[in-house]
N, C-alpha and C positions, 0 to 999 in steps of 0.2 A: 420537413421540420425542424425551424431553425433554433438553435440552443440557446437557452436565456444565458446572459452573462451571470456569473458567480462569483464569489468573492475571491479577489486574486486573480483573477482573468487578466487583469489588466493594471493590477497593483505591484506585483511581485518582479521586480528587476533586479535582484542577485543583493539587494541591500542587508544591512545586517538581520539576521534574524530577530533580535529583539526588539526591531523598528517594525517588523512585518509582526509581530506579536501583538506588538502596542496598537497596531491597525486592526489588528483581528478583534482585540477585546475593545476598539472604540466605542459599539452601539451598548457596552457592558458596563460603560462606567461608572454609570449612578449605581447601579448595582453591586459591582465590585466596591464602593465605596461603601455602600451599607454594610457589606459583608465583611470589611475590614472593621468599622465602628462596632457589630454586634459580635464580631470574635475577640475585641478586647473586652467587651461587658461579661460574654460566657467564660472569659479566662480569668477573670477577677478573684477567683480563690486561690489560684496559684500562686498569685504575689500578696494575696490579703490577708492569706493564713499566717505567715512569721510575724506580722505586726499585732494580729489577733493574739496568736501565741504570747507574745510579750507582755501585753495587757494582761493576760489569764496568770502567768507566771506571777506578774508584779501585784496583782490582786492578792495571789496566796502570800507571798512572802512578805508583802507591805500591811497585809490585812486591810487591801480597803474594801469599801461597803460591795455587798454580794451582786448589787445591781448593775454593777460595773461588768461583773463575769456572764450575767445574763444579757445585757446589750450587746455584748462584744459576740455570744453565741446566736442572739437573734439576727445580727449582722450576717455572720457566717450562712447561716439557715437559709435567708434569705438571697442571698447570693447564690447558693449551689441550687435553691430551687428554680431560681433564672435560667440555669445552665441548660437543660432539655429544650426548653423550646427556641432559646437564644442559638443552639446550636443546629436545631433542624432549619431555621431559617439562614445559620450560614451556608450551610451545605446546599441548601436551596439556591441561592443567589452567587455562591463562589463556584462548586462544583458543577450546578448548572451552566454557569458561564464558560467554564472549560470544555463543558461537554457539547455546549452549542460551538464552539471555535474548532473541536475535531470534528463534528457535524460539516461545518461549513469547510475545512481542508480537505475532507473526503469528499464533499459535492464537488471543489474545483477540480481536484485530481479527477474525477473520473470525467466531469465535462471536458478536463483538457485533453485527456487521452483520447474523447472522442472528436478532438478537434485537430489533435496532431495527427501528420501525414501516416499512410500507410508506410511508408520509408523508414520513419521513425520507427514504427511498432516491428517492421522486418530486422532492426539493428539492434532493440531493445528486448531483453529476455522479459517473457509475460511473468514469471515470477518475482521478478526485480520488482515491476510495477505493483503486483500483488501487496508484497513486501511494503514498498511505499504506502498503500491507501490500508492496510492494516497496522502491521506490525510499527509502522514509524510514527502514524498518529497516534497508536495505541501509548508508545513509547512517551511521546510528547504529550498526552494527557494525563498520563501517570507523573511525570515529572511534574507538570505545573500543579499537580493537586498535593504531590509531596512538597513542593516547595511552599505552596500556599498555607498547608497544615502546618508544617514544620518551621516555617521560615516565621509566620504569624507568631506562633505559639514561642518562639526564643523572642521575637522582637518585643512581644507583650511581656513577657517574662523579665527582659531587661528594662524594660519602660517603668513597669509597675514597680519593680526592686528597687531601682536606682531614684525613682520618684519619692519612693517610701522613705528610704534612706536620707536624701535631701531634705526631706520635711522633719522627719524623725530626728535623725543623727548626721547631720551635715557635716561635722568634724571627720567622718569615717567616709566623707565620696572619695576624697583623694586617694586612700588605700584601697578600695576595692576599683577604681580606674586603673590601679597600677597593677594589684595583684591578679585580678583576672585575666587580662591578656598573658602577664605572664606562664600562668597556668598554663593556658591554653597552647602556647608557644611551646612547652616543654610536653606536652600530650602530639602535639605536630609535629615535631621532630622524633618522636618513637613512632608515629605513625608511617613516616615517609618509607622507613624500610619494609613494612608492613605492606606498602602498594607495590613495590617490586615485586615481591615474593608471589602478592596476589596475581600479578600481571604472569610472570613465568607458569604458574599453576594453571591459568587460561589458558596459555598457549600450549601445554601438555595434554590438556584435555580436549583442544580441538584436533591435535596432532591423532590422540586416540579417537576421536570421533571419527574424522577422514580414514584411519585405519580400518576402523569398523565397517565402515560405509563401502571401502573396497571389497573388503573379505565378503559381506554378504552378496556385492554384486558379483565376484567372480567365483560363487561357489560351484556355478556348473563346470566351469575350466578348471577348478580347484579339484573337483570331485571325478573329473575326468580323466586327468594327469596322476591321480593320487598324489597331491601335495597337499594334504590336511594339514599334516605337522608344519610345512613351511609357512602356511596362512596362522597358524595357531601362534608360531615363533614370533611372526611380524607383530601380531596384536599384542601378545605376550609381553614383548619390549616394551609397548608404548604404556601397557598396563603397570608393570613395574614403574616406568616414569612418573606415570601418574600417584603411584603409592607411594614412591618417595616423595615427591613434591609435596602431596596431601600434606604428610607427615610433617615434614619440614615446616609447611604454612600452620599446621594445627600447633605444633610448639612454639611458633613465632606470635601466633595469635595468642597464645596462653601467657605467655612473656609480655606481649603488649597490654593484655587486661590485667595483668596485676600490676605492671609498672605503672599504667594510667592510673589502678586503684590505688595505690601507696601515696603517688603525688598527689592526687585529688586529696586524699586523707590526711595526708600529712599538711597538705597547705592549709586545709580545713582547719585542722588542729591547732596549727599555729596562728590562724585568724582568732580560733575560740581561745587561746592561751593570752595573744596579744590583748584582745579587749577585755578578757578577765583583768589582765595585769594594771590596763590603764583604768579599769573602776576600782580596784582594789587599792590602787596607791592614790586615786582620788584626781587624776590628771584632768578627766572630763567627767560630768555628770552623765553617767550612763548606769540604768538600772538592770537588776540581774535578767530581767524580760529582753530586754533590749540587746545584752550579750547575745542569748539564745537567738535572738531575732538575726543580728549580723551574722552569724555563725552559719544559720540555715542558708540566708541570702546570699553566702559565697558561693556553696555548692550548687545553689540552682541557676546562678549569673554564669559560674563558669561551665555550668553543663549547658546553657543556652546558647554562649557563644562558641562554644563545641558545635555543637546541632548546627550552627549556622556554618560553618567552614565546611561539615559533612557533607553540606548540600553541594558544595562544588561540583562533584563530578554527577549528580543529578542534573543540575543546571546544564552541564556541558552535554548529556546526552539529550537533552530536551533542545539545546541550542543546534545540535548534529540532525536529529530529525527534522527540525524544520530546515535546515540547508538541504537534506536528502529529499525532501517534498518540493523546494525550490528547484531540484534540476530539472523537474518534470514541468513545474509550472513556468518557468520562464524561458524552456526549449524553443527556439523561436521556428522549429519545422513545422508549420501548422499548415493544414490546407484551407485557404481562403476563400470563402464563399460569399461573405456580405459585401453589398453591393453591387454583385454579379446580376448579369439578367435571368429573371425568373422562369422556370421551365413548363409549361403548362401542358404540353402536349409532344410526344414524340412518334414521329413514323418510324424511325430507326434506319435512314441511309447514312454510311458512314464513308467519308473519303480523307485517305492518309496523303497529305500533298508534301512529299519529302521529308517524311517526319525522321527526326533523330533524338536520340535520348541518351545522355552520359549521367550516371549518378555522381553524387556530392563526392569528390575525395577521389573519382577513378579519372584514369586518362582516356582509357579505352573506352569507345562508345557502346553499350547495350543494344542498341537499335541505330541503326545507320541509311538514308534515304530512302526510306520507307515509301513507297507508293501503290496505293491500293483503292478501289473502288467497290463497296458493299452497296447494292440497290436494296430497297424495302424490300424484307420477306426472304433473303436469300441466305442459305446455309454456306460459311466458309470455313474449311475446317486449316488447321497451322498445325503442320508436321515437322520435326527436324529432330536433330541428337540433342543432348544437354547442353545446355547453353546456349542454344540457336537463337534464342530471344522469345520463345514462344508466350513464356507467363509476362515477359515485361509489355509484350504487344497487348496481352490481355488487360494488365493493369492500365494499359492507356485508355481503350476502351471503356474499362469501368470509372476512369478519371481519377484512379489511386496516383497516378503520377500525369506529370503535364510534358508534354514534349520540350526538349530545351532547344529543339530546331524544325522548321517547318511547321506545317499547322494540320490538325485533326478537324475534322467538321464533320458535326453532328447533323443532318437536314438543312445542310447550307449553311450551319451557323458554328464559328468557331469554339471549340470545347472550351478553352482557355478564359473564353467571356461570360459562360453560363454558371448557375448555380447548381453544383453537383449534386447537393442534397435533394433538388427538385427532381433532376434527373433521374436519379437512382431508385426513384419512387416507381420509375416504369421499365426496372430492370430485375432480373433473376438471376443467380448464379447455382450451378450444381456442382460443386467442387468433388475432389478426389476422395476424399474423405469427409464424409457430410457432417456438418455440426448440429448436434443437438446437444440440449440442456436438460437439466434434471425437471421434468414438468409431465403432463399427460400427451399420448399423442395428439388430441385437439391442439394443446398449450403449442407444440412446437409445429405444426401444420398451421395454424393461424397466427405464427409470431409476428405481432405488429401489427395485426389488423383484427381489432378487439369485436368488429360489428358483422363476423363472418357468420352466416346459417348453416345448419348442419347440415341441410341437402348440398350446399356448394362443398362444403368440407368432405362430403360423401363420393360425390361425384368427382373431385382433384384424387382421390383416394384409389376410386376406380378407375380412374384414366391412368395413375400412374404403378396398376398393378398390384395395388397395397391392400385394397378392401378386404381380400380373402384372409390375408394373417392379421391384420387388424381385428375383424370379428372374432377370430379364434384367439384374442387375446383375452386374460382374466376380467380385466372392466372394459374391453372394446375401446373406444374412442378417449376414455378415462383412465386407461392403463399409465402408469409413469413408467417411461423409458428406460429410468437410471441416468447416473452422471454420465454424459456425453452416448447417451443410447447404449449404454453396456449390456442391457436385457436383451437387446434385438441383435439380430445376424446384421454382416455387413451390407448383404440384399437388400435387408428391410428395412436398415437405416439409408440407404440409398434412395429407395422407392418413397420413404416419407420427406426425402428432401426433392424429390421431383414433385409430389403434391405439393409441398411448400411453393414449389416453383409456379404450379400450376394454377393455386388458388388465387396468386396475384394477377394473373392474366398480364404478363410483361409484353412488352413490345422489343424487346432486347434480351435476349439469353444466352448465357456463358456457359458453357460445359466444360470444366476443367480435368481433362481425365476421368470422366465420370465412371468408367466401368471397369479401369484398370485392374482394380483390387479385389474383382470379385471373380468367383466361380463361374462355369460355362454354363449353368442354369439359371443363374443369378441373373449373369450379363444378359441372357434372350431374353428374361423378363423385364430387364430394365432397361434394354435396347427398344423394348416393343415400348414400353413407355414414353421413352424419349421420341420415338417417332411418333404419338400425339401431342407431344409437348413443341416440337420444332414447327409445327404447322401454323403457317402464315406469319410468322415472325423472324426478324433478321436473328441469326444464331450464328456464335463465334465459337468453335469447336477444336479443343488442344487434345490430341492424343497419340500415342506412341503405337497401339496396333492401328495400322493402317485398313485392317478388315472392318474396322467401325467409321471409317470415313471415306468409304469408297462411292457413298450416293449422295455427297456434298455437291451441293453446286458449283463449289469453286476450292480446291486445293492450293493451299500455298505452302510451300516447300520453304523453310528458312535455315541459314548457317549464318552463325558469327554474327548475329543481328542486322543479315541481309536476306533481301526476299532473293533465293536463286531462279525459282520457276513459280509458275502459276497456271492451272487446267484443271479439268475434271480427272477422275480418276483414267480413264480411257486415253483421253489426250496425253497426258504424263507418261504413261506406260509407252505408247506408241514413238512417245520422243526419246526416250532411253537416257532420261538424265538421272540427275540425284534422286528423285521420286523411285523411277524402276529399280536404281541400285538398293533404296531401305526396302522396296519390296521384295527383292530377290534375296537380301540378308535375312528377312523375316522368314520368308517361307524355305528358308534352307535351316 
């Protein structure tokens, strides 16, 4: 199945994250423009209230007609009534667009993960990729929502307030353009110290978290050696540090809050007194209501500028999240299949023609000079010590890696020229640790095959020696096996993996230590099932226990990436070489 192109597949090339965001929001520009316009409409009460208040005060003080009072109230009530529907429309357009961007990024990430090579996945911790898909995109969504909501609130308040001042009391506009930035600067200076203390507290919490994690991991060792006091002492020191840093941070927060409050209110009082003096001496034509309005606007506008500044760390986190996602989206280590020859049928004949493989960044080859013919329907066992190259050879057969030297032919065709996605439809793998997901027995056996009838599933289970235990489960085929199959034993999981392979009727079968983790009874059942599975198929078997491969058509003994010897079990024993020494070691 070919993977469809998704957003950013061919767009992200390390460009600035903000450019990437603009690209992602491209299809939603009309909705975003509408959301901004609607926001300004719904936010009107915030910047309309001060001039309405000013008019009401002037009506009372100057005994103007009461009709002006009712008109001002009517305007406010009308604007307030519009807020709920406009707010819902804003959330639908703005937050909906942000959610779609999050969906597109997650879609791009999971598609990219399927395109990245097995080499990339072997180098990258799966929890890191999980964090990028879940946490990084969530951080981006949250940051964008906060930036949109708080940023538009501040901008709408500033624009509305300065617009009203320009229209009603233009002479005071220069005063606001100077005083508001000065007050924000003073608060920013106070906040700088707070940021340093926050960072120090965060580091102490991280150290404490690490100590607690180490303590819980080492509890068996600690208990076995009577080191409880030592463990508690280590954690206790970090707990004391968190207490000390937290107390200092609380005091600094209190100091910052108090000083900020004093600065804002002192400047607000100064603005109020200054405006009153201007009106009292008649230097400008200012009404009592306008004095109150200007004083209210000072606090409102100062708060808006401060809010814009506090968005800096939020924006920084969002930008960093895009960079984190980009590490996956721009990684070049892809498995390239587009444009390759489609595979419509597989017989299962393999030929290794002087095949070598050297991993990126490694000087020593993992495989070197492999020459091997595997006819259709034969079973080839690969044995050798750790690091001999057995798994690497299997990865070549599966197409997870391509040779860096020589050729690997499948049915006479160079595998480097084939679309490996098509080829793998004819392959099944039974690994050492069977991989099951949270779902029913039926879902796990028929994974990726939606149209398998129950009779076929039951036949596969019977051939895998799994029918008896499946029928004994509470809900039979519909029993949920738990995450990674935790509700089943190792032998049961392995037999389900064999049933999954059987139901696909593969032409090529790869068995990677399929019985090494089982007890003797489970191994006997699995071996019996494997005997049915391998019939008529080309099979590659990796095993440490030589007793499990003695019936293979050919045994390949490997060491340090090279083939040492090949032959049947009897031939290799008679030869008295590496295989015979392995056999003697295991029997001893």
